[in-house]
C-alpha angles and dihedrals in degrees: 000000000000123000124231114235097212136045109293115266103184109101094352132208093303093054090045092053091048088056092047090050089065091068106104128220115273117200092190146356123275125244124238092257092051093049093049093047090051089052093053091044097052092049092047093049096046109032090153092070108011134058128189121215137162115233098188148320132273124241089262094047103264115143112240110220132206126193117209117201127184131003107237126132097250107084120205123181126194118192117195127199100010080155111040096220091060109078100154091093090053089061089051091052091045088054093047093050086064098034099050095053090058102033108075094177091062090047095048112112092355143095115207122206111197123189107185095193129359096180106046094159094056095041090056087061089059100045091097090081098036095094095043160194083206098215127131091246095051090045093050092047093058100032125129131175120167126232115266093262089060099042114110093210094055106038103081117126118267140168117193126155105307094347122098126171117173111152108088119185122253088253091049089051089052091053091045088056092049093049091048089050096046100033087197125214086204123034116190113186104190113226136157142182131232101228134008140047135321119273138159141220118207132180092211132041096249099177091171091067099048099085089057093042087060099036099049097061096035091052086058096049096259116136122226115244111263102171134095116303116276088246125017093240094059109116117216118235098173135341106303091002123100137181108256106265115234133203087250090057089054091050092050089049093053089045089059104036105019133080124245127351109358089216089069089059095050122106123206119334137272130327133251089254091058092049093048089056087069087072102043139307103299124184103243122199137186124182113195111202125170134225091220136033140184131201088242091066092074098031109120095182112131115250102204090249129097124247087247093054095051095042091052091046090052091049088056090056090049090049089056092054099044092042090058092047090050092052095046092046090053089051097047110027094092090060095039093097093155104091099211132172087238095057092045089052096049092048093049098044090048094050093045094047092049088056092044096052094074095047090046091051090050091048090052089050097047109027121105119258097027092121092062119107113271117234125225087256092054092047092050091049094050098040101038116007096050093046091044090063089054089049086059087059089051089052089054089056089055089053091047087053091052091050092052093048089052089050091050091053090062092055125087113267093245098043109134115239132187115256138184120304092012095300122146117232132189121229095269094050092049090049091051092051092051094044092051091052091045093051091054090047092050092054091053093043092054091049094047094047090047089053092054092045091048099047099031108045103194145193129212115243117224112250090231091061092050093049089048092053093050090045092045092053091055092049090048089053091047087053091049095057135046128204117257101176129288119324096206 
């Protein structure tokens, strides 16, 4: 696939906007069952252009569908819900399932591989906030994100220096099979953030696409991300555009700033983008769009503090959150007999974040540019956005406590249970221990969420706008490249 050297002419901005205008309003996010029913329905109604298949099965036994539309030589794959708390891409796939069967121009010369949800088990644990109200608190209360070892996006096999990961999830194996079948020229893994500004990851430096990647969100009132990179090893290509970070980049970062074997710092495995490179040189794209935004996210006014100062101050706030989680886990793990996805995620995120804090502090102390003045956006990112994502982990612990309490209620009153330091507890004692920890957690959760609400006044972004930005990014990339035969 060759790359155009200038801004794409083709259909132009007017044509692109006409395509985006076809995206309908969405008052809420669809459930797994609704998405999968739509996939079957579209293929059944349009067998002349669409085919339904199942590429694998989830951990809990749910078939994972793929809808293939068209039969052209350029192969495009869209993967929704590689992280189960990120359903915006599922709405784009839902739209495209309808759009592609009626839009012959979009189908012409292309085969589209659409996966409406690759982590159905995890998405079901998020469905509590899909219908709203779309507030930070409601979102946090029903939030679930798996530990890295259970994330579809980050459990592809990899071998690099001392690091080996070779146990992909059933969902990951399903996506591996889909990628091997499709061998896509363009791979669009559909991610999104909770709070912040719009930014992109690209596998190639597609300068022709950058003007549209900036224009599309800003025309819809969405700010571009101006804070620190999501991970320190993300390499900027352009403002709000980064090279897709790979597992090997993370390893090299830990090799430079960590202590001991970098493999011990690694979380999960490789990404879908790395796996797809086994079958060619696909253009890989990620569009990170938030549910919520604040004016501070795009404010480049200097604060009078250095980047180093605000990053280190933010790390102290993160340390407070994960320190509490670490202590509460130590107090309650013996009685947490219900092995839930939520509890596994909290334990893993807490342990990994405690490890990361020291390397992040060394990075802030040593990295170039840290003596520059911090902007309002960078300060907001460090002091409130970064800690907010750890607060979401704290909320998962609250949900895990609720699950354990519900489990205890089903046990006989005198049933013996393991307690701290090898003690044996009865049901009432175990319940009291968990309720005490949960009460302390609840007080902190309320305070942390109030801090974010106070210092980051926010608005909720319409789902239609978010789908349009993700769709527009794909169209901009399609305009920036032109087919030059199969790549393998």
